[in-house]
C-alpha angles and dihedrals in degrees: 000000000000089000091055091049091050091050091048092049092049092048092049092048089052093050092048090048091050090050092052093050091047092052090049088058096044119127110270123237091251105030118209101168096038134075133208107248118194127196098035104076116117122227109290093002103093123127112238128320129353118261091237092053094245088134137000105214142081120253097033103106106133096202140019119271100006113172090229096053123079147177133201114254130175111283112271097025104085096076089050091060117085108251094010120138123184113233129192117267110228116221116255114261113253121225113254117242114247 
C-alpha cells in the first residue's frame, strides 16, 4: 500500500510540475513573439474569437482548418504551416479611467 501511495505522489508531483511549466509557456495577453495564424486551428482548439465575428470565445471552432479560426504560434512559423495565414493582432483594449 505504501508503494502505491509513493507512486501516486510521484505521479501527481510530475503532473503538477508539468502544469506549472506549461503555464509558464502560455501565450501572453499581449503577444510580442507570437503571431495570429488562421486556417490551421483544429475543431474546438481555436484561440479566442473568430475573425468573421461569428463567435467571441476560444474553443468554438466547428471544423478543422477554417479560414476564420486561428491560433497563436511562435512568430515566423505560420507561413511554414500548410494552410496557415498570418493575421494582424489587434491591441488589447485598455480599461477606461473612471
